[in-house]
VOLOKOL-155368 format. One record per residue (C-alpha): residue in three letters; chain; x, y, z. Coordinates in steps of 0.05 Angstrom, whole numbers, plus 5000, padded with zeros to 4 digits. Layout:
 res chain   px   py   pz
 ala     A    X    Y    Z
...
END
This chain:
 res chain   px   py   pz
 met     A 4511 2544 6571
 ile     A 4512 2476 6611
 ala     A 4491 2480 6684
 leu     A 4540 2461 6738
 pro     A 4538 2379 6741
 asp     A 4503 2344 6798
 ala     A 4543 2304 6844
 asn     A 4525 2238 6808
 ile     A 4561 2267 6742
 gln     A 4619 2294 6782
 asp     A 4634 2226 6816
 ala     A 4624 2187 6749
 cys     A 4678 2235 6716
 lys     A 4726 2228 6774
 ala     A 4718 2151 6772
 leu     A 4738 2151 6697
 phe     A 4787 2205 6694
 gly     A 4817 2212 6763
 pro     A 4799 2242 6830
 asp     A 4837 2308 6811
 thr     A 4791 2321 6752
 cys     A 4759 2390 6750
 val     A 4689 2376 6725
 ser     A 4667 2443 6701
 pro     A 4615 2462 6649
 ser     A 4670 2469 6598
 phe     A 4699 2401 6610
 leu     A 4631 2370 6602
 leu     A 4619 2407 6541
 ser     A 4686 2384 6512
 leu     A 4671 2309 6526
 lys     A 4668 2265 6467
 pro     A 4645 2192 6465
 asn     A 4710 2167 6443
 thr     A 4746 2206 6501
 ile     A 4699 2172 6552
 lys     A 4710 2100 6520
 thr     A 4785 2112 6522
 ala     A 4781 2131 6593
 phe     A 4740 2071 6606
 arg     A 4786 2023 6573
 lys     A 4844 2049 6613
 lys     A 4811 2040 6679
 ala     A 4786 1973 6659
 lys     A 4854 1950 6647
 glu     A 4874 1973 6714
 thr     A 4812 1938 6752
 his     A 4788 1882 6710
 pro     A 4780 1820 6756
 asp     A 4813 1774 6704
 leu     A 4878 1812 6723
 phe     A 4876 1784 6793
 thr     A 4855 1707 6783
 ala     A 4916 1686 6820
 his     A 4902 1725 6884
 asp     A 4861 1714 6945
 pro     A 4784 1712 6933
 ala     A 4776 1774 6976
 val     A 4821 1812 6929
 gln     A 4785 1787 6869
 lys     A 4719 1806 6900
 arg     A 4744 1876 6914
 gln     A 4770 1885 6841
 ala     A 4706 1859 6812
 glu     A 4669 1917 6856
 met     A 4723 1968 6833
 phe     A 4709 1946 6761
 arg     A 4633 1951 6767
 val     A 4643 2023 6795
 val     A 4681 2042 6733
 asn     A 4631 2007 6689
 asp     A 4572 2045 6719
 ala     A 4612 2110 6712
 tyr     A 4622 2095 6640
 glu     A 4547 2082 6631
 ile     A 4528 2147 6667
 met     A 4577 2188 6624
 arg     A 4556 2153 6562
 arg     A 4485 2170 6569
 tyr     A 4500 2238 6597
 cys     A 4533 2256 6533
 glu     A 4473 2224 6488
 arg     A 4424 2271 6529
 arg     A 4474 2329 6522
 asp     A 4477 2321 6445
 arg     A 4401 2307 6433
 met     A 4390 2376 6472
 arg     A 4436 2409 6420
 val     A 4402 2380 6361
 his     A 4329 2386 6389
 pro     A 4330 2440 6448
 val     A 4272 2434 6494
 arg     A 4232 2498 6493
 arg     A 4215 2518 6563
 thr     A 4142 2534 6581
 his     A 4113 2564 6645
 asp     A 4066 2509 6653
 thr     A 4117 2453 6655
 pro     A 4157 2443 6721
 arg     A 4232 2443 6713
 lys     A 4238 2374 6747
 gln     A 4188 2343 6699
 arg     A 4227 2371 6636
 thr     A 4288 2344 6660
 ala     A 4260 2274 6677
 asp     A 4224 2272 6611
 ala     A 4294 2279 6573
 thr     A 4313 2209 6590
 arg     A 4284 2145 6594
 thr     A 4337 2111 6641
 phe     A 4347 2163 6698
 arg     A 4302 2210 6735
 val     A 4324 2268 6776
 asp     A 4311 2288 6849
 glu     A 4347 2336 6896
 glu     A 4403 2289 6906
 gly     A 4424 2273 6833
 trp     A 4411 2224 6776
 leu     A 4370 2160 6797
 tyr     A 4370 2096 6756
 arg     A 4300 2079 6731
 gly     A 4316 2020 6688
 ile     A 4306 1945 6699
 val     A 4343 1911 6760
 pro     A 4397 1865 6732
 glu     A 4378 1790 6732
 arg     A 4435 1768 6779
 arg     A 4456 1766 6852
 leu     A 4468 1836 6880
 glu     A 4497 1865 6942
 ile     A 4453 1914 6984
 gly     A 4487 1983 6957
 arg     A 4480 1960 6884
 tyr     A 4412 1935 6893
 leu     A 4388 2003 6922
 tyr     A 4420 2034 6864
 tyr     A 4385 1992 6811
 arg     A 4320 1999 6850
 gly     A 4328 2075 6841
 arg     A 4330 2086 6917
 ile     A 4399 2121 6916
 pro     A 4434 2158 6867
 tyr     A 4502 2133 6841
 his     A 4545 2179 6879
 thr     A 4513 2162 6944
 leu     A 4535 2085 6931
 leu     A 4605 2109 6920
 arg     A 4602 2148 6987
 ala     A 4576 2086 7023
 leu     A 4632 2044 6997
 ala     A 4685 2092 7015
 trp     A 4655 2098 7085
 gln     A 4654 2021 7094
 met     A 4725 2015 7075
 lys     A 4744 2075 7123
 gln     A 4711 2036 7181
 arg     A 4760 1977 7182
 pro     A 4836 1981 7208
 thr     A 4888 1977 7156
 leu     A 4925 1912 7141
 gly     A 4986 1943 7168
 ala     A 4957 1959 7234
 ile     A 4928 1888 7244
 ala     A 4992 1857 7223
 lys     A 5031 1898 7274
 ser     A 4982 1883 7330
 trp     A 4993 1812 7318
 gly     A 5067 1817 7315
 trp     A 5077 1799 7241
 leu     A 5100 1865 7217
 ser     A 5146 1920 7247
 asp     A 5140 1993 7240
 asp     A 5201 1991 7190
 gln     A 5167 1936 7152
 val     A 5103 1972 7143
 arg     A 5136 2035 7119
 thr     A 5177 1993 7069
 ile     A 5114 1965 7042
 leu     A 5079 2030 7035
 gly     A 5140 2058 7001
 leu     A 5139 2007 6951
 arg     A 5099 2032 6888
 ser     A 5071 1983 6846
 tyr     A 5021 1993 6790
 thr     A 4964 1950 6812
 ser     A 4986 1913 6873
 arg     A 4953 1927 6942
 phe     A 4988 1925 7011
 gly     A 4981 1851 7023
 gln     A 5009 1837 6953
 arg     A 5070 1881 6962
 ala     A 5084 1848 7032
 leu     A 5086 1781 6994
 gln     A 5131 1809 6941
 leu     A 5180 1833 6993
 gly     A 5175 1768 7033
 phe     A 5151 1800 7096
 leu     A 5084 1760 7098
 ser     A 5067 1687 7074
 ser     A 5006 1676 7027
 tyr     A 4972 1646 7088
 gln     A 4983 1706 7134
 ala     A 4960 1751 7076
 arg     A 4895 1714 7068
 leu     A 4884 1712 7142
 leu     A 4892 1787 7149
 leu     A 4844 1802 7091
 ser     A 4793 1756 7121
 tyr     A 4797 1784 7193
 gln     A 4795 1858 7165
 arg     A 4729 1844 7129
 thr     A 4696 1820 7194
 leu     A 4715 1888 7225
 gln     A 4679 1931 7173
 lys     A 4610 1954 7185
 lys     A 4550 1928 7140
 leu     A 4535 1978 7079
 gly     A 4465 1983 7100
 gln     A 4484 2019 7164
 tyr     A 4509 2077 7125
 phe     A 4444 2090 7096
 val     A 4411 2087 7160
 glu     A 4462 2130 7197
 his     A 4459 2182 7142
 gly     A 4384 2185 7141
 his     A 4369 2156 7073
 phe     A 4323 2102 7106
 thr     A 4298 2081 7170
 gln     A 4321 2018 7204
 thr     A 4251 1991 7185
 glu     A 4256 2012 7113
 met     A 4326 1982 7109
 asp     A 4303 1917 7141
 asp     A 4249 1912 7088
 leu     A 4298 1929 7034
 val     A 4345 1874 7058
 ala     A 4290 1827 7054
 asp     A 4270 1848 6982
 leu     A 4343 1834 6966
 thr     A 4342 1767 6998
 arg     A 4280 1750 6955
 his     A 4316 1775 6896
 asn     A 4380 1740 6905
 ala     A 4341 1672 6919
 arg     A 4320 1670 6849
 phe     A 4395 1664 6827
 pro     A 4443 1604 6845
 leu     A 4509 1621 6870
 met     A 4556 1630 6813
 ser     A 4618 1586 6802
 val     A 4687 1622 6806
 ala     A 4693 1624 6733
 glu     A 4623 1654 6720
 trp     A 4635 1704 6776
 arg     A 4701 1729 6747
 arg     A 4663 1743 6679
 ser     A 4605 1779 6713
END
């Protein structure tokens, strides 16, 4: 019998299979590598930055982040299935003198477990990183905490519709019309452009201003007790030194990353 999945596994499953997925032990037992790969490919087609090369750089950056979340979720679930299948073939015998946490950590070379979930323990990627992803690759926060921090950051900023209304660029009726237009991949600004309610310049200005209103991601980890302010300042300094080793990528290189 499989134990109830930790929050890391649950969030990775929902990132691949949808937020309404019931991540039960039987669901995890039925997962096959091909099923995970198929779900990843479907999500990749929805989020890959190459689909948004004609859009505003802020939109491209957001899509790149969404794609990386999906990619991380795929890696977590792929490794989870590898561990699960190894345990089926070579079950670990429990002994009274081996702590449970140690047995679990010894089962994988890429992740370790603490009370919050699976923590990455591999090599930090040799490229520029943002603070949330840097903390994840340093093994300081589990994957599901990174997702929660990103969701928190997005909630801190007002919607594009609210900003556009306060500036007199959109009316209530126009905002409702934009929200009612269902499109497979487009966001609010893109739909407003399709309807002719906003110009390209207005949409770019709204996105740029919206980003100035969101709180820094590091603030989430301090407010929620993951780190003290001093610890966060030290980690940000470490990140600055890490990123200084890598030049800023060209647009073409960034899209491929």
